[in-house]
N, C-alpha and C positions, 0 to 999 in steps of 0.2 A: 526601516525596509531593506531588504536584499538585492539585493545587483547578482545574484544568481542565476540561472538560469534557468526556464521551469522545464523538468523533464522531458524528452519524449513520450508523445499521445501516442498507441498505436488512431491508426483511423474511426477504427467504430468506439471508441475512446473506456474502451474497457483495463488497460493495460497505461504504464507508464512501463517506460523505454530504463534496466540503470546498468552502464557495463552490459550491454547485449543481456539482461537477463528481464524477462515480464515478468512485472510484479502488477496484483489486483488495484483496478482504484478505486476507490473509493467512487459508488453508490448517485449517481446525476441526480434521483430522481427526492433525493434528501434534499430540504428548504437551506439556504444557508442559514438560518436562523441554527436549523437543526446538525445541519454539520458545522458549527463552529465552538457549538456543545463539546460533538464529542467530540473536535477534536483538543478541547480544550480538561474533558473527561482524559485519552489517552496522556498528553508531554506532562499529569499533572500524574496518573499512574507509572509512567517514563520517570519520574523524577523521582517515586516513590521507590522505585524497585533502585535503583543508584540508594540514593539514604539508606534502601537496606542494606544491600548490598557495601558498601561503609562499615555498617556495622553489626554488618555480622549475621544478621540475622533472618536464618531463613527458610521463618515460619512468613518472620512478613513479606520478606523476596516474594515467598510462593504469591501470596496474597494478594498482595500488587502485578504478578507475571497473571496473574490470573482477570487483574483491571485490566491489564494489557489486551487482553486475550477480548473480553468483554466490550473495549471501544472500538477494535478493529471488525470485529465482527455486526457491530452495532451498523461501523459506517460502509460494510459491505464489503471490506480485505480481506476477510477471513471469514471462514460457515461459507453455507448455498450461494452461490453465485444470483446476484442480481440483476443477471437478466436470461428473458423467456424465451427464449428461441432455440433451446436444447444446446447448443455449442461447447464444449468443454472447458474447465478452468486447465488452463494455461498457467496459472501462477507461477512462480521461479525455475521454468524453463527457458535455457537458453536461448533469445528467438531463431538464432539456427538454427533452428528444429521442429520450428512453426510454424505453423500457412501465413506467419508475419514475417520470413523471412527473402522475403523477393522484394517486400514494398523497405524495408529496414533495407537492405539494401543500396535499396537508386532515395534515398533518401540520410543513408548517411554519406555516401557519395561524396560530398560536399565534405563531410571536414576532416578526410583525408587530407 
């Protein structure tokens, strides 16, 4: 088990915050079993990317990147958003330029 703290999550659970940037969180409607399987697929695909890079196999690397993308879409981290209220996708936006800016200033004030 890691001693690393969990990333900060927006109040609505849609994003995690990493170095001031929003990253779309996995779909919370996924069952624990489904999420675990998809995460295993993602990690296997990431290892395949690394192996393909080490061997300089461009076609294997492209296939591995496609597998990473497929797993991330299945998790809800890419592709169509998993929420249904019409809110825009702010993935990869700097939090200071989003509607979460005021919330983030408050919760991160203790970190200074």
